[in-house]
Each structure stands twice: as structure tokens, then as C-alpha cells.
N, C-alpha and C positions, 0 to 999 in steps of 0.2 A: 407629938400634938394630936389630939382627938378632934376630928371634924364631924359634924352632924351629917354632912352629905358631901361625897366625892363624885365628880362627874368626869368621865372620860369622853372627851369630844366637845369642842366648843362651837359646833355649828348650831343651826336653829334650835334643836331640842336642847343642847347643852347650855347655850347662854341664856335661853329663856328660862330654863329650870334654875340656873344659878341666880338669876335676877328675882324671880319669884320667891325662892327659897330664902335668899338674903333679906328680902323685905319682910318676910315672915319671921326674922330673927334667927335663922339657922346659920351656923358657921360652915361656910361652903368653900371648897377648893375645886377648881376646874383645871384639867389637864389637856393639852393639845400640843402635838408635836409640830404643828405647822403655824396656823394663825387663827385668829378669831374669825367667826363667821361661816366656817366650813366651806362646802362646795357651793351652797346657794349664794353666799354673799360674794365669794371670790372667783368662782368658776362656773356659775350657773345662772340662777334667777336674775340677779341684779345686772351683771355685765351684759348678758344676752338681751335683756329688756332695754337696756340702754342703747345697745346697737340697733335693735328692732325699731325703736322709736326714731333713730336717726334715719333708718331706711324709709320709715313712713313719711318723714318730712321730705326726704329727697324725692320720694314717689309723688308726693302732693305737689312738690315744686314743679316737676316735669309735666304734671297734668293741670296746671294752673289755669289753662285756657277754659276748662270746663266751668270755671267759676268767674270768668271774665278777667283773670289776672295773667298778664304776660310776663314770663320770667326768661330773660335772655342769658345765654352762657351758664346754665345750671351745672355746677360741678361739685364735687366732694374732695376733701382731703383726708385720705384714710389715716394719715399720721395723727392729725388733730382729732379725728373720731376716736381713735384708740386712747389718746392722751385724756380725752374727756371721760371716757369709760373707766379708766384708771382713777381718775379723780373722784368720780362717783363712788367706786368701790372704797378707795381710801376714806372718804368722808364718812361712809356708813360703818366701816370697821372701827373707826374712831368713835362713832356713836355707841357702838357696842361695848367698847372699852370703857367709856364714860358711864354706861349704865351699870356695868359690873362693879365698877369703882363705887358707884352710888349705893349699890347693894352690899357693899363690903365683902365681895367674894374675892378670894385669892386666886390669881391665875398662874399656872406653872406651864411655861412653854417647853415641854419635854414629853418623849414617849412614855406612856404609863402602862405598867404591867401589874396585874393583880398577883401578889406574891403569895397570899395566904388568906383562907376563908376561916375565921375564928367563930365561936359560937354566937357572938354578939356584935361583930364588927368585921371589916375587911381591911387587909394590909395591902397597900398599893406602894409600889417602888417607882419613882420617877427622878431621874437625874441623880442617881445614887443616893437618894433620900427616901425614907419611908414615911408614909402618911397613913394614919389609921382613921377610918371612916365608919361611922355607925350605919350609914346607908350609902348605896352605890347606884348611880344611874349611868348606864352604858348608852352612849350616844355617838358611837364611832362612824355612823354613816355608811356610805357606799361609794364605790368607784365605778368608772366606766368598764364595762365587759368587753373583752376581745374574743370573738368567737373563734372556734378551731378551724379556720379556712386555710387551705393551702396558700402559702406565700404571704399570709397576712400576719403582721406583728407590728409592735409599736415603732419600729423603724421606718415604716412607710405609711402608717396611718395616723390620722389626727383623731384625737377624742375631744370632748367638750372642754377640756383643759387647754390643750395645745392650740386649738383653733382660735381661741380667744387672744392669742399673741401674734397672729398674722398681721403684718404691717401693710400688706398690699391685698387687693382683691384679685384672686386668680381668674384667668380667663375661662376656666372650667373647673367644676367639682363634682365628684361622685360621692354620694352619700348612701351608705348601707344602713338601712333602717328607716321606716316610715312612721316611727312613733312621734311623740311630741318634740323631742330634741332634734330628730332629723328634719321634721317638717318646719320647725322654727328657723333652723339654719338654711334649709332650702329657700324659705321666704326671704331671709336677709339677703343671701348672696344673689338670688334672682333680681331683687330690687336694685341691688347695687351693680348689675350688669353682667354677672357671671353666667355662664351656661351650666345649668344645674341638671343632674340626673339622680333620681331616687330609686332605690332598689328595695322592694319590700316582698318578703316571702309569702305573706297572706294575700287575700284577694282585694283587700282595701287598705288604705292608710289609716292611722289613728285607731288601732284596735282598742275596743272598749268605749269608744265615742259613738253616739248615735250615728248609725250608718248613713241615714239621709243627709246629715250635716257634713260628714266626712267626704261623702261624694261631691257635695256642693263645693267644699273647699279644694278638693283635688282638681275639680273642672275649672275653678277660677285660677288656681296656680298653673294649670295646663294652659290656659289662654294667655298667661303672662309669659309662657316659654319654658316652664319646668317640664322635663321628660320623666314620666313615671313608668317603672317596670314592676307590674304587680304579678303575684304568683311567681316570682322570680327567685330561684335558688342560686346563691352565689357559690360557684364552684372553686373559683381560684382568684387570687389577686396577683397581678404582674406589676410590681411597682405601685403606680396609682391607677392602673387600668383594672377593670372589674370584668370577669368572665362569668356569665350567667347561663342558666338553663331555664327557659320559660316555655309557655305554650307554643311560641313560634320557633322553638329550637334554641340552639346555643348562640350567644352574642358576646362579643368583647367590646366594652365601651371605654374609650380613652378619656383621660382628664388630667389636669395639671395637679389637682389635690384630691385627697381621699379622706372622708370623714366616716368614722365608724360610730354608729349611735343605735346599737341593738339592745340596749338594756344596761342594767347596773348589777354589780355583785356586792354583796354585804361584806363589810369589814369586820368579820368575826374572829380573824386569826391575829395571833401575835399580842394578845392582851391578857392572856391567862385565864380565859373563861373556863377551860378544862379543870382548873383548880377549885371552881366554885360549886359544882353540881348544877349549874344552869343548863336548862334544856336548850340546845341550839343545833343548827345545821348550816350548811352553806347558804341556805335560802334566808337565814336570819334567826332572831332570838324569839322564842315563843313567850308571849305575855298574855295576861288576863285583861279584864275591862277596866282595871285599875293601873294598867301599864306595869304590872309586877310580874316578875318571873316566877318560876316555881320555888325560888329561894325567897323568903319573906322580905328581907331588907335589901334585895337586888332588883332594881327596875331597868327597863329599857324604853327608849323613845326614839322616833325618828326613822330614817331608812333602815337602821339595823334590824328593825322588827320585820322587815321585808313585806310589810302589808301595803302601806300607801306612801309612796316615795315623793311627798310633797312638803315643802317647808312649813305650809300652814298646818298640815296635819301634825308635824313634829312639834309646832308651838303648843297645840292643844294637848298632845300626849305628854309633854313636859309639865304642863299645868296640872293634869290629872294626877301624875306621878307625885309631884310635890304635894298636892292636896291630900292625897291618900296617906303619904308618910307623915303628915302632920295632923291626921285625924280628921280632915275635913271630908264630908261625904261628896264624892264626885265619881263619875264613870265616863269612860271614853265611848263615844257613839260615832259611827261611821256612815250613817245613813244620808248625811247631807254635806259631805265633803265636797266643796266646789273645785272644778278643774278648768284650766284655761289653755288654749294654744294661742300664743300672742303673735300670730301671723297678721296679715292685712288681706282680707277681713279676719277678725279674731273669731274663735269659737270658745264658748263657755258653757258649762253645764253643772248641774247638781242633782243628786237622786238617781232614781232608776231610768234606764234606757228603755224603750219600747221592747227591745230584744230581751232584756233582763226581766222585764215584767212577764213576758210570755213564759220564759224559762222557769220562772218560779210559780207559775200557775195563778198569778194575780189577775183578777178581773178588773179591767181598766177601760177608761174612755180617754181619747186624746183629741187634741185640736192643734192646728198650725196656722200661723198668720204671717204675712210678709211684714218686716219691720216697717215698711212703707206707710203702715197704718198710723205710725207716730210721725207727726208732722216734722219734729226736730230731725229725725233720721233723714227724711227727704231733703231737708234744708242744708244738711252737712254732708250728704254722701251722694253726690251727683252721679247718676248712671250706675249706681251700685246696688246690689240686691242684699237682703237680709231675711232671716226667718227666725220665728220663735216656735217651739213645739212644747206643749205641756202634757204630761201624762198624770191623770187623776184617778183615784179609786172609783169604781163603777157604782158602789152602793152609797158611800158617804161624800164622795167628791173631794176627799182629802188630796192634797197635792203630793205627788210621788216623785215627779221628775220634771225638770226644766232644762231645755237645750236651746241655745241660741247661736246663730252665726251672723255676724255683722258688728261693725264698731258702735258703740263701745261696749260690747258684751261683758268684758272683763270687769267693768265697773258697775254692771247691773246684777251680776249672778249672786251677789251677796243676798239680795232680796229674796231670790229663790231659795238659797240655802236657809235663811231664816224662816221662810214659810214652811219648808219641809221639816225643819227642826221643831218648830212650834206646832206642827200637825194642823196647819191651817186647811180650810176648805176653799174651794173655788168661790163659794158664797162670801166667805170672808174678804177675799181678794177684791171682790166687786165692791165692797163697802169702803175700801181704802181710797183717800183722796190723794191723787198723785200730782206733782207740780206740772204745769203746762206753759210752754212746750218742752217736754223731755222725751227721751227715748224710753224711759222707764214706764211711760203710759201704756206701753204695749202689754204689760201685765194686766191692767184693767181691761184692755180691749179683748184680749184673749179669754179672760175670765167670763165674759158675756157670750162666748161661742161655745162654752162647754156645758 
């Protein structure tokens, strides 16, 4: 049977592409050897944010006195917390299945391998059956990388997958890696009472995030009890203990559990890419701004491209790929991809950081304001600090970057992404009417300082 589109991988890129293509009238088949939703829905975005929200509720209950509320015998049940996390995941996976059914996309739960690239279509083998597809979208994603450190392997280290199955909060946990995944888990386990140590090889956590905000978050987590070892090279792992070399010399830090969160590796192997002529490396598959590879009817989207390892980027790449293969004009742009660290407080950003603007030689002006300029923030965040920083073009005042620390920055940052995408100027932001009282008013406030 001939399909218009074959998709290998049913994560964010794969299932969104299948849904969009199906509703455009394409005959679609989706292959996945595990389950719908990929890492994001099953082992990443959704389960971690479910746990982080629980931690935020628990932390708020412990600090209710600040708001005149006394909570006695505040406690948590980790078993019930994990059960709820599993229910949330199950519900959303069911939602994906329903969406694919509505789009009339066929789902094949099997490992898929490209068997042959013919002149006008691709032959895929899955479950001892062959499927012929006029177009192919590769969306096989990524998996946790395990660095080549002495004594470190999957037998003694947890990744984002295994740590989501823990039924109890450990008394202590070592986390190798101070990126988004490591810091979010550091925030969760710290809130739930564990002793947390984070080891980062660079001189600051959250590389790529505005440095001023990264420092603010690290200091806030330090006040809560998280130990950070910056500029620390992990020399060896002994069980769950970590041996490091840092400015102060070597140290060995003990803990009950060990999480490795040093990055992701692209799943380019085992799917027959070498038979297609597609340009790829261990870092991912090369694509153009239509999400097309060097082979005209083969596309790639999501983590597998190695460019932006975010579910929402994958969604948009999938849409661009489907639009291009159906003749609709569309291109992928990466200038306004929002990012979020769902800690307490949250960090969110879109566009250029100050450091990136300097490195690109862009003339800019900047302004920062405490979130306390927004009355809603003061009303709901007793004793907490927040900050917004905006980077704008020097000559025209176009908004180039927005960076926020404080709750609920994750729900505000879309406005910044829209402003950057639409090439809005600071002047345009001043003319928008924001609802009062909301934290979003901070956009208008800072616009008048630039």
C-alpha cells in the first residue's frame, strides 16, 4: 500500500505532523517502537512539570504563614504523587491517540527501518511488513547522553527516564549537569526535602540563558539549600558518589542517588539512514528552512535535527515540513523560540541574550525592572523577587530579546515571542492595553523605560 507520508517517531514532531497531514487529506502512517508522545509526554515535559507543580504546592503550604494561613502537619505521599503523574501522562497519551484517529493516521507500534530509497518513494520495513511512502519525516528524537566518566554507567546512574519511576524521595541526590533538566530536578528534590548537590563544568548554571538571571536563580536555590559546584570536572563516579576537581581541589561528595543530566544524543542509528543519502552525523540530521533534508522527499523535525531540543520547536518544524510537502509556502524561523526553566521561581526567555547581541555585533539598548512594578506579582509572591530584562535595537527600538525570572514567567513569555516574531518596537508595546492587575503589565512598564 502506498502512503503519502511515513513518519518514524511518534513524539511531538511525529504526532503533530501526522495530525496536520491527515487533516490536509494525506494518507499517513506513523511508526514508533515504544509509545505515542515520545520523551516529552512520557519521560520529560509533562511528568516533570506535574511533579514540579506538586512541589510548588507543597512549598507554598509550608510557607502559608506569609499569607496568614496556618497549615498544620503538612506532609506529602510520594506514592500518590507518582500515581497522579502517571494518570496525567495516560490521559494525554490518550488524547494524542484520539487526535491521530481523528486525522485518520495509521499507527504501527514497531521498530521501523528504511529498507530502500527508490526514485519517487521510500520503502520502510516494520514488523515484517513493507510500507511504501511518497514522503518521509524522520522524528526519532534523542535520548539521555552518558558521558565517558570512570565508573559511570547506566547501572549506577539515573537519567530523566529512570528518575521518574522513583517511589520515594532520597535523603540526598547528586546531579551531574547544571542545564535545564538538572536544575529542574534539583528544584524538585530540594523542595521535597532531599539534600541536593549539582555539579556543573562551566562557570555558571543554565548555559545559554541570560547570565544575570542564571545567577539570580542559583542564588535563590542556594538559599533553599542546594549545593552548587561550578567549574567542576567530574573525574570519577564511585557508586552514587561523585569525585570532582574544582578550584578548591579534589572532593568526593556522597549521596543516595545519582542523576546524570549532561545533554542528549540524537537517535540517528538503526533506522537505515545510510541507505537514503541523507546528510547526518551523530549531532543530528541536516535540514533547510523547510525542514527538508538534502533528499527532496525526506524531511526531519524535532530533536533529531540537533538544533533546538524543545517540544514546541518540534511542533512548529513538523508543521513547516507538512506545509512544504503539500505546496503551502512556509519557512522555519528560530529567532523567537521561547525557553522555560520550570523551577520555583521560573525563568523564561525568548530572543537574544545580552551576551549574544554583543557577540553578533548588534547595537542595542537594554532595560531591567523588578516584577514588583506589577501589583499582581506583589500580591501573589510575598517576599519573593523577580526581574524582567528587555533587549531592543539601538536604532529602531525593535524588540530583540526578553528575559524574565519570577512566577508566572512561563505563562508570560509567549507575548515576548510574538513581539519578536512580529518585529514589534518598544513604541508598539507602549500602545497595548494590558489587563490590570496582571503580571503581564510589566511589559508595558518596561517599555516606558527604554
